[in-house]
C-alpha positions in Angstrom: 6.4 -41.6 70.5 5.8 -37.8 70.6 9.1 -37.2 69.0 8.2 -39.6 66.1 4.9 -37.8 65.6 6.7 -34.4 65.5 9.2 -35.7 62.9 6.4 -37.1 60.7 4.5 -33.9 60.8 7.6 -31.9 60.0 8.3 -34.2 57.0 4.7 -33.8 55.7 4.8 -30.1 56.0 8.0 -30.0 54.1 6.5 -32.1 51.3 3.4 -29.9 51.1 5.6 -26.8 50.9 7.7 -28.4 48.1 4.6 -29.4 46.1 3.2 -25.9 46.5 6.5 -24.4 45.3 6.6 -26.7 42.3 3.0 -25.9 41.3 3.7 -22.2 41.6 6.8 -22.6 39.4 4.9 -24.5 36.8 2.1 -21.9 36.7 4.6 -19.1 36.3 6.4 -20.9 33.5 3.1 -21.3 31.7 2.1 -17.7 32.3 5.2 -16.1 30.9 4.7 -17.0 27.2 1.0 -16.0 27.3 1.8 -12.6 28.7 4.6 -12.2 26.2 2.3 -13.2 23.3 -0.2 -10.5 24.4 2.4 -7.8 24.4 4.3 -8.7 21.3 3.4 -6.7 18.2 2.1 -8.6 15.1 4.8 -9.5 12.6 4.7 -7.1 9.6 5.3 -8.6 6.2 8.2 -7.2 4.3 6.0 -6.3 1.4 4.4 -3.5 3.4 7.7 -1.6 3.1 7.8 -1.9 -0.7 6.6 1.7 -1.0 9.6 3.1 0.9 11.8 5.0 -1.5 9.2 5.0 -4.3 10.1 7.2 -7.2 7.9 9.4 -9.4 6.9 8.0 -12.8 4.6 9.4 -15.5 2.9 7.1 -18.1 0.9 8.5 -21.0 -1.5 6.9 -23.5 -2.8 4.3 -21.1 -6.5 4.4 -22.2 -7.7 0.8 -22.7 -4.4 -0.7 -21.7 -5.1 -4.1 -20.2 -3.7 -4.7 -16.6 -4.2 -6.5 -13.3 -3.4 -5.5 -9.8 -2.2 -7.9 -7.1 -3.0 -7.1 -3.4 -0.9 -8.6 -0.6 -2.5 -8.0 2.8 -0.9 -8.0 6.2 -1.1 -6.3 9.6 0.9 -3.1 10.3 3.2 -3.6 13.2 2.5 -0.2 14.8 -1.3 -0.1 14.4 -2.4 -3.7 13.9 -4.5 -2.5 11.0 -5.0 -4.7 8.0 -3.6 -3.1 4.9 -2.7 -4.3 1.4 0.3 -3.5 -0.7 -0.9 -2.9 -4.3 1.1 -3.9 -7.4 0.1 -2.9 -11.0 1.4 -4.6 -14.2 1.1 -1.3 -16.1 4.0 0.3 -14.2 7.3 -1.5 -14.6 10.8 -0.9 -15.7 9.9 -2.4 -19.1 7.0 -0.1 -19.8 3.8 -0.8 -21.8 4.3 -3.5 -24.6 3.2 -2.9 -28.2 0.3 -5.3 -27.6 -1.0 -2.9 -24.8 -1.6 -6.1 -22.8 0.4 -6.1 -19.6 -1.5 -9.1 -18.2 -1.8 -12.0 -20.7 -4.8 -14.2 -20.0 -2.8 -17.4 -19.7 -0.4 -15.9 -17.1 -3.3 -14.4 -15.1 -5.2 -17.8 -15.1 -2.1 -19.4 -13.7 -1.7 -17.2 -10.6 -1.5 -19.2 -7.4 -2.6 -17.1 -4.4 -2.0 -19.7 -1.8 1.6 -19.9 -2.9 1.8 -16.0 -2.9 0.6 -15.9 0.8 3.3 -18.4 1.9 6.0 -16.8 -0.2 5.4 -13.3 1.1 4.2 -14.1 4.6 0.9 -12.3 4.2 -2.6 -13.2 5.5 -4.3 -12.5 2.1 -3.5 -12.3 -1.6 -6.1 -11.3 -4.2 -6.6 -10.1 -7.7 -8.1 -7.0 -9.2 -8.9 -7.5 -12.9 -8.0 -8.1 -15.6 -9.2 -4.5 -16.4 -8.8 -1.8 -19.0 -7.7 1.6 -18.0 -10.3 4.4 -18.6 -7.8 7.1 -17.9 -5.4 8.8 -20.4 -2.4 9.3 -18.2 -1.1 8.7 -14.7 1.7 10.1 -12.5 2.5 7.7 -9.7 5.1 6.9 -7.0 6.6 3.6 -8.1 8.1 1.3 -5.5 9.5 -2.2 -5.5 8.9 -4.3 -8.6 7.9 -7.9 -8.1 7.2 -10.9 -10.3 3.9 -12.7 -10.3 3.8 -15.8 -12.5 6.0 -14.2 -15.1 4.2 -10.8 -14.9 6.2 -7.8 -13.6 4.3 -5.4 -11.4 5.4 -2.4 -9.5 4.2 -1.2 -6.0 1.9 1.7 -6.5 -0.3 2.1 -3.4 -1.4 0.8 0.0 -5.1 0.0 0.4 -6.9 0.3 3.7 -9.0 -2.8 4.2 -12.4 -1.8 5.6 -13.6 -5.2 6.9 -10.6 -7.4 6.9 -11.5 -9.3 3.8 -9.8 -9.7 0.4 -10.0 -6.9 -2.2 -12.2 -9.1 -4.3 -14.7 -9.2 -1.4 -15.3 -5.4 -1.5 -18.9 -4.4 -1.3 -20.4 -2.8 -4.4 -21.1 0.9 -4.1 -19.3 1.1 -0.8 -16.4 3.6 -0.8 -13.0 2.8 0.6 -9.7 4.7 0.8 -6.3 4.0 -0.7 -3.1 5.8 0.1 -1.3 6.8 -3.1 0.7 9.8 -4.2 -0.5 10.1 -7.8 -2.0 12.3 -10.5 -4.6 10.8 -12.8 -5.9 12.5 -15.9 -8.7 12.2 -18.5 -8.1 14.4 -21.6 -10.6 16.8 -23.2 -12.8 14.9 -25.6 -12.6 11.5 -23.8 -15.9 9.8 -23.2 -16.3 8.9 -19.5 -18.7 6.8 -17.6 -20.1 8.4 -14.4 -22.2 7.4 -11.4 -24.1 10.1 -9.4 -24.9 8.9 -5.9 -27.8 9.9 -3.7 -25.6 12.4 -1.8 -24.7 14.5 -4.8 -21.3 13.0 -5.3 -20.1 12.0 -8.8 -17.9 9.0 -9.4 -15.8 8.5 -12.6 -14.9 5.0 -13.9 -11.2 4.5 -13.8 -10.9 0.8 -14.5 -13.2 -1.3 -16.7 -13.6 -4.9 -15.4 -12.9 -7.7 -17.9 -12.3 -10.6 -15.5 -11.0 -14.0 -16.4 -14.2 -14.7 -18.4 -15.4 -11.4 -20.0 -19.2 -11.1 -20.4 -19.0 -8.1 -22.7 -16.5 -5.8 -24.4 -16.0 -2.2 -23.3 -17.8 -1.0 -26.5 -20.8 -3.2 -25.7 -21.0 -2.0 -22.1 -20.7 1.6 -23.1 -23.4 1.2 -25.7 -25.8 -0.5 -23.3 -25.3 2.1 -20.6 -27.6 2.3 -17.7 -29.4 -1.0 -18.8 -26.4 -2.9 -17.6 -27.0 -2.0 -14.0 -29.4 -4.1 -11.8 -28.3 -3.2 -8.3 -27.8 0.6 -8.3 -28.7 1.9 -4.8 -31.9 4.1 -4.6 -31.3 7.6 -5.9 -28.2 6.7 -7.9 -27.8 7.4 -11.6 -25.5 6.3 -14.4 -24.5 8.6 -17.3 -21.8 9.1 -19.9 -20.2 12.4 -20.9 -17.7 13.6 -23.4 -15.3 15.9 -21.4 -15.2 19.5 -22.5 -11.9 20.1 -20.7 -9.2 18.1 -19.1 -10.1 16.4 -15.8 -7.2 16.1 -13.4 -7.3 14.1 -10.1 -4.8 14.8 -7.4 -6.0 13.5 -4.0 -5.4 15.8 -1.1 -3.2 14.3 1.6 -2.2 11.4 -0.7 -5.4 9.5 0.1 -8.0 8.7 -2.7 -11.6 7.6 -2.2 -12.5 4.8 -4.6 -15.5 2.5 -5.1 -16.5 -0.7 -7.0 -19.8 -1.2 -8.7 -21.7 -4.5 -9.1 -19.4 -5.6 -12.0 -16.3 -4.6 -10.0 -15.5 -1.7 -12.3 -13.6 0.8 -10.2 -14.6 4.5 -9.8 -12.8 7.4 -8.2 -14.6 10.2 -6.4 -14.6 13.6 -8.1 -14.9 17.1 -6.8 -13.2 19.0 -4.0 -10.2 17.2 -2.5 -10.0 14.8 -5.5 -10.3 16.5 -8.9 -10.1 20.0 -10.4 -13.9 19.9 -11.1 -16.9 17.6 -10.9 -18.0 16.4 -14.4 
């Protein structure tokens, strides 16, 4: 009888040990993928490398050329930061057409951003424009050229996303930085639109927003002036000026500071580190 009890106890202990071993094995199997997922760097979309090997290009006579920019956003593998590759229809192997319209309305209206996200493996795709250039010339590093619904657009810059949203969600009058190796110029005699902020900085309009449904022409906006603005921050002022000498922008360190207004017109900061003088 005692021998039978001993045998039964031995069998039960063996079963308990086996069950404990199986449970431990299952838990370890579940834990390995989770630990690996935490350590694995985020996948970096191929488009974030489109600026590698970019070559210098100068384009003149771009004032009032119509264009769009496409932003494809993804996470950098090394930093995890959200950045966006920027493509501009002005800068392509074909150059500016005689119509001076590099972004025809019908083609822009047909852009499919959900399709773009899947095609390029990015977390966000957004549109800037259509716009008109307010500059006279640009020297830029031109990278990979891509096709967006029949519109060619070359890689021109990488935008640092401040809040992780799309470019179209940028906050009016809030500066952001964009990495670009470029020179931008406004010629002597060009009439420019300027914003003076409450800290003494002057911002110059570089791109005039038309959008898909324009509310006014460039000429109308220029003529109306400060009356257009309803949401200028306290202490800010709008003014126009005819330049008395060439204004040249070459951002120090290859990083420019830019800003949208309430209409999504785009301005560049002027002064030390950006331009040869503050207008």
